[in-house]
Steps between C-alpha positions, in 0.01 A plus 500: 500500500853386594781716360878469506679832544862572406690817604852574364504875442813579702707302752235279664366180345145447623256223411155436648170323440177688572148354507208740452288283731753413771756781492876455488597133485880524492777749436879487479753781483871499425696817572820591315626737772809288562592521130456876459595613851873500433448739208282740697208468257325278249707380203239435225692223320561309823133539592389353166736205531380417848135517396582241233649280771219534756165554325416145390611337830271742687213419263553131571514571874164681521332237282626225733386699806148536364497139381369557149622442148588802289224412255247534785568872514260743332752761390850646525581861589843654460648845557553674165616837632612746608842376607835376372444380145723192527340392826153558358581291193593204719169496686299579188669221302449245776141603570392513137670167422340323797158631401548380144628160611210450742247649253403776745420869450779743596484860614776762514477690831611855579747485790359810672142374464620192687630721782186713496278193545723325757301636800202307364676179600435594865201389709351851490562630148424860402192585298505716188547790458820599680826689463812284462852601595735275305841540655790272412858496378396593148174692539332762716148569374163619628211339311125544524347154467134457404534130422740251344638667188330831581800705608579871492858605574488792744873549551835326477869553567676723251835334573595239761237276656480501880639148525790590273578799721498275808746263333736778394496666843568159650809477282609850614472383860701183431204265536451171308279471191204538487532813708133563580447250783844578644437876499168441678667278760776755560246784520341339808812600696498854364400804705189678369569856389878477523507572127208639301495411130281670238165358389547528122227653283260545793531879488310515172169361369485164330548131566832432326810392694873562479759328717822578312557826688440329833781259416730792429401668827579177684837474329586857604403436863712185506798693359457779755467263796780261399819479700848557360512141372168552312304279740201565725452393860218250554258743662539756222437230240181404683392866529547554126309180420217618726488844340497352149226249581292770672531723192393227255211385718377854564517581128301190407243572773450861386447390140259223606294746704482731199396211274216399733382860521521546122308181417254512790581137581561363851680169437875487441704194414878487503688238300851420381815423693515830692145440629654251744668794680350510850541876543322565169208280602463670837512855361261422213258330739487820707462708183211292366323467836520877537288525185256233610638240262662155502849380412565165332825318424627150436694289747877556469569196280254630241638856503817407313490326161318166516312251287178515704410851386558401135289185534218703660511782245515252213210303643277811501570567135465138391165480681392806304574316176825676419800303371803556280605337175824311440709817492758516781463844657772686690447873551762681709275809499124457525241750622232379741250727332517300174365180659150383401234515770351195670129516567383360832812456714522197727565489873739213576421229749759425765 
């Protein structure tokens, strides 16, 4: 089965074609960072407008790369949520219209299921069951995964997501948007232990997260360490970035260890934009190996939003006989636990 995938949930326009027999055939991604960077964050209306401008050209590009006609596809998958409602409507409208025009089945895909399944695009995909840490700009969740559509939410952030906290701390430190990668880069020059930040909600039982207080703690440290002109010297900025990153990574690792112990599982996958953080990968690898388990994650280009994960997730559901009617679906809030299960999950070929 050959499926076109369209991702427009936030500020990245991603389009890909996935073949259940031959793996990923083509993918294209357009980032809107240059548009939103000057505002310090995503402007929903601008995101929607740019998706309108870029989605169809990217669809045409992947079709040309693969060398097939649109009617030769077997289905269309599009992100229906969660995300920015205007951005979702663009992708949903394009995807549903293309499917109707080509007389193909269409499937609305859950954005976080796409992230959760992204590591299965790798040459050594994880096997069910496993624990998934979904960590991005909009979500921080721990999920027990028994199969596609068989999800149990173990814990989630009660306020800011980890990626959102990274971006806001980046702004506090005067770094460009998005702050996450820039904070991580700056943290490499920081001195370990110069500042010690709290590990929020690790002093109590449970698997929920909270990063709002950590932001406030960071703000207070910056204020205390600032010079008379309200600026920081370069080394202090790097030390604060290091302390913040260490705190987030340690918090995530503690919660992941608890989740593995609670479920009795040994496999952990990490997915979402923050899963590209090198420090997080290294610490979680040590955590999982210490419990005799394995860590899985996608290559960096499939950690952030992309069309490949949507094409893959949609392909699994279309192969299982699931498809949607002509209704255009856009759900800004959508629980993973409400998704129907897929019996007999596939292992992709590379």
